[in-house]
C-alpha positions as CSV (number, residue, x, y, z in Angstrom):
1,M,-7.4,-28.8,16.1
2,S,-8.3,-25.5,14.3
3,T,-7.8,-25.1,10.6
4,R,-5.8,-22.1,9.4
5,A,-8.0,-19.6,7.5
6,D,-7.0,-18.7,4.0
7,I,-7.2,-14.9,4.5
8,D,-7.4,-12.1,7.1
9,V,-8.0,-8.5,6.2
10,V,-6.3,-5.6,8.1
11,T,-7.8,-2.1,7.8
12,P,-6.2,0.9,9.6
13,V,-8.6,3.8,10.1
14,G,-7.9,7.3,11.3
15,R,-11.5,8.5,11.6
16,P,-14.2,5.8,11.2
17,D,-17.1,6.9,9.0
18,P,-19.8,5.1,6.9
19,A,-17.3,4.4,4.1
20,L,-15.7,1.9,6.4
21,E,-18.9,0.0,6.5
22,D,-19.0,-0.3,2.7
23,S,-15.4,-1.5,2.8
24,V,-16.2,-4.2,5.3
25,E,-19.3,-5.3,3.4
26,S,-17.2,-5.6,0.2
27,V,-15.1,-8.2,2.0
28,L,-17.9,-10.1,3.7
29,S,-19.8,-10.4,0.4
30,Q,-16.8,-12.2,-1.3
31,Q,-17.6,-15.7,-2.6
32,G,-15.5,-18.6,-3.7
33,D,-13.4,-21.5,-2.6
34,F,-11.7,-20.0,0.4
35,T,-12.2,-19.4,4.1
36,L,-12.2,-15.9,5.5
37,G,-10.7,-15.4,8.9
38,R,-11.1,-12.0,10.5
39,I,-11.4,-8.4,9.5
40,I,-9.1,-6.6,11.8
41,I,-9.9,-2.9,12.1
42,V,-7.2,-0.8,13.8
43,N,-8.6,2.4,15.2
44,D,-5.6,4.7,15.1
45,G,-6.4,6.9,18.1
46,D,-9.8,8.2,17.1
47,K,-12.0,9.0,20.1
48,S,-14.9,10.7,18.4
49,P,-18.5,9.5,19.3
50,E,-19.3,9.2,15.6
51,G,-16.4,7.0,15.0
52,R,-17.1,4.9,18.0
53,A,-20.7,4.4,16.8
54,V,-19.4,3.1,13.4
55,L,-17.0,0.6,15.0
56,D,-19.7,-0.6,17.5
57,R,-22.2,-1.2,14.7
58,L,-19.7,-3.3,12.7
59,S,-18.7,-5.3,15.8
60,R,-22.3,-6.1,16.6
61,R,-23.3,-7.0,13.1
62,H,-20.3,-9.1,12.0
63,P,-18.6,-11.7,14.3
64,A,-15.6,-11.7,11.9
65,V,-14.8,-8.1,12.8
66,R,-12.2,-7.5,15.4
67,V,-11.5,-3.9,16.5
68,I,-8.2,-2.8,18.0
69,D,-8.4,0.6,19.7
70,L,-5.0,2.4,19.9
71,P,-4.7,5.0,22.7
72,S,-3.0,7.5,20.4
73,N,-2.2,8.0,16.7
74,V,0.8,5.9,15.5
75,G,0.5,6.4,11.8
76,P,-0.6,4.0,9.0
77,A,2.6,1.8,8.8
78,A,2.6,1.1,12.6
79,A,-1.2,0.6,12.6
80,R,-1.0,-2.0,9.8
81,N,1.8,-3.8,11.7
82,I,-0.2,-3.8,14.9
83,G,-3.2,-5.3,13.1
84,T,-1.1,-7.9,11.4
85,R,0.2,-9.2,14.7
86,E,-3.4,-10.4,15.3
87,A,-3.6,-12.2,11.9
88,T,-3.3,-16.0,11.7
89,A,-4.4,-16.8,8.2
90,T,-2.1,-17.9,5.3
91,W,-2.7,-14.6,3.4
92,V,-3.3,-11.1,4.6
93,A,-4.9,-8.2,2.7
94,F,-4.5,-4.5,3.6
95,L,-7.6,-2.6,2.7
96,D,-7.9,1.2,3.4
97,A,-11.1,2.3,5.2
98,D,-12.5,4.0,2.1
99,D,-11.5,1.3,-0.5
100,T,-13.5,-1.7,-1.5
101,M,-12.9,-5.2,-3.0
102,L,-14.6,-6.0,-6.2
103,P,-16.7,-9.2,-6.6
104,G,-14.5,-12.3,-6.9
105,A,-11.4,-10.4,-5.8
106,I,-10.2,-13.0,-3.2
107,D,-11.2,-16.1,-5.1
108,V,-9.4,-15.2,-8.3
109,R,-6.1,-14.5,-6.6
110,L,-6.2,-17.5,-4.3
111,R,-6.9,-19.8,-7.2
112,A,-3.7,-18.4,-8.9
113,A,-1.8,-18.9,-5.6
114,R,-2.8,-22.6,-5.5
115,E,-1.6,-23.1,-9.1
116,M,1.7,-21.2,-8.5
117,P,2.9,-22.0,-4.9
118,G,5.8,-20.5,-3.1
119,I,5.1,-16.9,-3.8
120,G,5.4,-13.8,-1.6
121,M,2.4,-11.8,-2.9
122,I,-0.4,-11.9,-5.4
123,C,-1.3,-8.7,-7.2
124,G,-4.3,-7.7,-9.3
125,D,-5.2,-4.4,-11.0
126,F,-7.6,-1.9,-9.6
127,I,-10.1,0.8,-10.6
128,W,-9.2,4.4,-9.6
129,R,-12.4,6.2,-8.6
130,D,-12.5,9.9,-8.1
131,V,-15.3,10.2,-5.5
132,T,-15.3,14.0,-5.8
133,A,-15.7,14.2,-9.5
134,G,-17.8,11.0,-9.9
135,T,-15.4,9.5,-12.5
136,E,-13.3,6.4,-12.7
137,R,-10.3,5.2,-14.8
138,P,-8.1,2.1,-15.0
139,G,-5.5,1.7,-12.3
140,A,-1.9,2.8,-12.4
141,I,-0.7,-0.6,-13.4
142,R,-2.2,-0.4,-16.9
143,G,-1.0,3.2,-17.1
144,S,2.7,2.1,-17.0
145,A,4.8,0.7,-19.8
146,A,5.8,-2.3,-17.7
147,G,2.2,-3.0,-16.8
148,R,1.0,-2.8,-20.4
149,A,3.8,-5.2,-21.5
150,L,2.7,-7.6,-18.8
151,L,-0.9,-7.5,-19.9
152,Q,0.1,-8.5,-23.5
153,D,0.7,-12.0,-22.2
154,D,-2.3,-14.3,-23.0
155,R,-2.3,-16.1,-19.6
156,P,-4.8,-15.0,-17.0
157,A,-2.1,-15.0,-14.3
158,V,1.7,-14.5,-14.7
159,R,4.5,-15.5,-12.3
160,L,7.3,-12.9,-12.1
161,H,10.7,-14.2,-10.7
162,R,11.8,-11.8,-8.0
163,P,10.9,-8.7,-10.1
164,F,12.8,-6.1,-7.9
165,E,14.1,-3.9,-10.7
166,A,10.8,-4.0,-12.5
167,F,9.0,-2.8,-9.4
168,V,11.6,-0.1,-8.8
169,E,10.9,1.3,-12.2
170,S,7.2,1.0,-12.1
171,P,5.3,-0.7,-9.2
172,L,3.1,-3.5,-10.6
173,A,1.1,-3.5,-7.4
174,H,-1.2,-1.4,-5.3
175,M,-2.2,-2.0,-1.7
176,C,-5.9,-2.4,-2.5
177,G,-5.2,-5.1,-5.1
178,T,-2.5,-7.2,-3.3
179,L,-2.5,-10.2,-1.0
180,F,0.6,-10.9,1.1
181,N,1.8,-14.2,2.3
182,L,1.7,-13.7,6.0
183,D,4.9,-15.7,6.7
184,A,6.8,-13.8,4.0
185,F,5.4,-10.5,5.4
186,R,6.7,-11.3,8.9
187,A,10.1,-12.5,7.7
188,A,10.5,-9.2,5.9
189,G,9.9,-7.3,9.1
190,G,6.5,-5.8,8.0
191,F,6.1,-2.2,7.1
192,D,9.0,0.2,7.9
193,E,7.4,2.5,10.5
194,R,10.0,5.2,9.9
195,I,8.3,5.9,6.5
196,W,5.0,7.6,7.1
197,R,3.9,7.4,3.4
198,Q,5.0,5.1,0.6
199,H,5.8,2.4,3.2
200,D,3.7,0.0,1.0
201,Y,6.1,0.7,-2.0
202,N,9.0,0.0,0.3
203,L,7.5,-3.3,1.3
204,F,6.7,-4.3,-2.2
205,L,10.4,-3.8,-3.1
206,R,11.7,-5.7,-0.1
207,L,9.5,-8.7,-0.8
208,T,10.4,-8.8,-4.5
209,L,14.1,-9.1,-3.5
210,R,13.4,-12.6,-2.1
211,H,10.1,-13.8,-3.5
212,D,8.3,-14.4,-6.7
213,V,5.1,-12.5,-7.4
214,V,2.0,-13.5,-9.2
215,F,0.1,-10.9,-11.2
216,V,-3.6,-11.6,-11.9
217,K,-5.0,-9.7,-14.9
218,T,-8.3,-8.8,-13.2
219,D,-9.6,-5.7,-11.5
220,V,-9.8,-6.8,-7.9
221,G,-10.0,-3.5,-6.0
222,S,-11.5,0.0,-6.1
223,Y,-9.2,2.7,-5.0
224,N,-11.6,5.5,-3.9
225,N,-9.8,8.9,-4.2
226,S,-11.3,12.2,-2.9
227,V,-10.2,15.7,-2.0
228,G,-7.5,15.5,0.7
229,S,-6.4,12.0,-0.3
230,W,-2.7,11.3,-0.2
231,S,-2.5,10.5,-3.9
232,R,-3.6,14.1,-4.7
233,R,-0.7,15.5,-2.7
234,Q,2.2,17.3,-4.4
235,D,4.9,15.8,-2.2
236,I,4.4,12.1,-3.0
237,N,7.8,11.9,-4.6
238,D,9.6,13.0,-1.5
239,W,8.2,10.0,0.3
240,R,8.8,7.7,-2.6
241,A,12.5,8.7,-2.6
242,L,12.7,8.0,1.1
243,A,11.1,4.6,0.6
244,C,13.8,3.8,-2.0
245,L,16.7,5.2,0.2
246,A,15.6,2.8,3.0
247,L,16.3,-0.1,0.6
248,L,20.1,0.7,0.9
249,E,20.0,-1.2,4.2
250,Q,19.3,-4.4,2.2
251,D,21.9,-6.7,0.7
252,L,21.7,-5.3,-2.9
253,T,23.7,-6.2,-5.9
254,E,25.4,-3.3,-7.7
255,A,22.8,-3.3,-10.4
256,Q,20.0,-3.2,-7.9
257,R,21.7,-0.3,-6.0
258,R,22.1,1.7,-9.2
259,A,18.4,1.1,-10.0
260,V,17.4,2.4,-6.6
261,L,19.5,5.5,-6.9
262,R,18.2,6.2,-10.4
263,K,14.7,6.1,-9.0
264,V,15.7,8.5,-6.2
265,E,17.1,10.9,-8.8
266,W,13.8,10.7,-10.8
267,C,11.8,11.4,-7.6
268,Y,13.9,14.5,-6.9
269,R,13.4,15.8,-10.4
270,S,9.7,15.3,-10.0
271,R,9.8,17.1,-6.7
272,R,11.3,20.2,-8.3
273,Y,8.5,20.2,-10.8
274,A,5.9,19.8,-8.0
275,C,7.4,22.8,-6.2
276,L,7.0,25.0,-9.3
277,T,3.4,23.7,-9.7
278,A,2.7,24.6,-6.0
279,R,4.0,28.1,-6.6
280,A,1.6,28.4,-9.5
281,Y,-1.4,27.2,-7.6
282,G,-1.0,29.3,-4.4
283,P,0.3,29.4,-0.8
284,A,-2.0,26.6,0.5
285,L,-0.2,23.9,-1.5
286,V,3.2,25.3,-0.5
287,Y,2.3,25.2,3.1
288,R,1.2,21.5,2.9
289,M,4.4,20.6,1.1
290,K,6.5,22.3,3.8
291,E,4.5,20.5,6.4
292,A,5.1,17.1,4.8
293,R,8.8,17.9,4.4
294,C,9.1,18.5,8.1
295,A,7.8,14.9,8.7
296,L,10.2,13.7,5.9
297,A,13.1,15.4,7.6
298,R,12.3,13.5,10.8
299,S,12.3,10.2,9.0
300,L,15.6,11.0,7.3
301,K,17.1,11.7,10.7
302,A,16.1,8.3,11.9
303,M,17.7,6.8,8.8
304,A,20.9,8.8,9.0
305,P,23.3,5.8,8.8
306,V,21.5,4.6,5.6
307,V,21.2,7.7,3.5
308,P,24.3,8.3,1.3
309,D,25.7,11.5,0.1
310,L,23.9,11.5,-3.3
311,P,25.3,13.5,-6.2
312,L,21.8,14.8,-7.1
313,G,22.1,18.4,-6.3
314,R,20.0,20.2,-3.8
315,P,16.2,19.8,-4.3
316,A,14.5,23.1,-5.2
317,A,13.4,25.1,-2.2
318,S,9.7,25.4,-1.6
């Protein structure tokens, strides 16, 4: 009779490169009182010889690595869902191909989970590294008012009771710093594949509707940001608004619904500012924003029964 591993790791990758090897090594080098299952790498349609060489090297070196090759690009949300179907451990981590786990990242979170059972996810803070500039700074959690308030508590780990509205206001989690209970993840339906970006934010919110969350006050991940990364894009608030609008399918209280719509309004206001910034910085940014809005429009069409007629005014044209 096989024993269930404590954790599996799922990594979607669009174009495998040497950074993926660093990411895998950061997982394999973790130490502590836990059992690592598999590192499931989902190759999202890449057929380049260079990418194939990276994946083959990892498969040969590490028996824990399982590579899933998709015939075509399906996007990050779908790729993560496909990888999670192969997961069998109690917990699952989603680590992007260019991000890394810091030493002790798995052990410190699983110790907290054993002390506080019955939770949906365990979050830690992270370090934001600008690969292009060679700088780093604290993660976004410590940069928010809710995060700073949480850190004032003297306990090393804090249990939050279904903190939906707190997460709507300011997400106290990041993909590179979070472990998900696999059963809770599957019960929630996984990532919403209609949402190309910010599907992680949407999942955080759906899980906090039904589950408690533990926050560990330790840096557990390194989010490695470079030129072209999503977090540098000007259109992030378009997708964040869509991630919130999809929540209207859930069984929300009136207070929760109002919190969601307030966040959508905030996102649209930020979008207007981003449009003005794009005009100031030139046509290349404007083009990228228009391109992203085409994808956003396709997602909205798929969600037509959900999206209400919001009294927010028309977003600024780009």
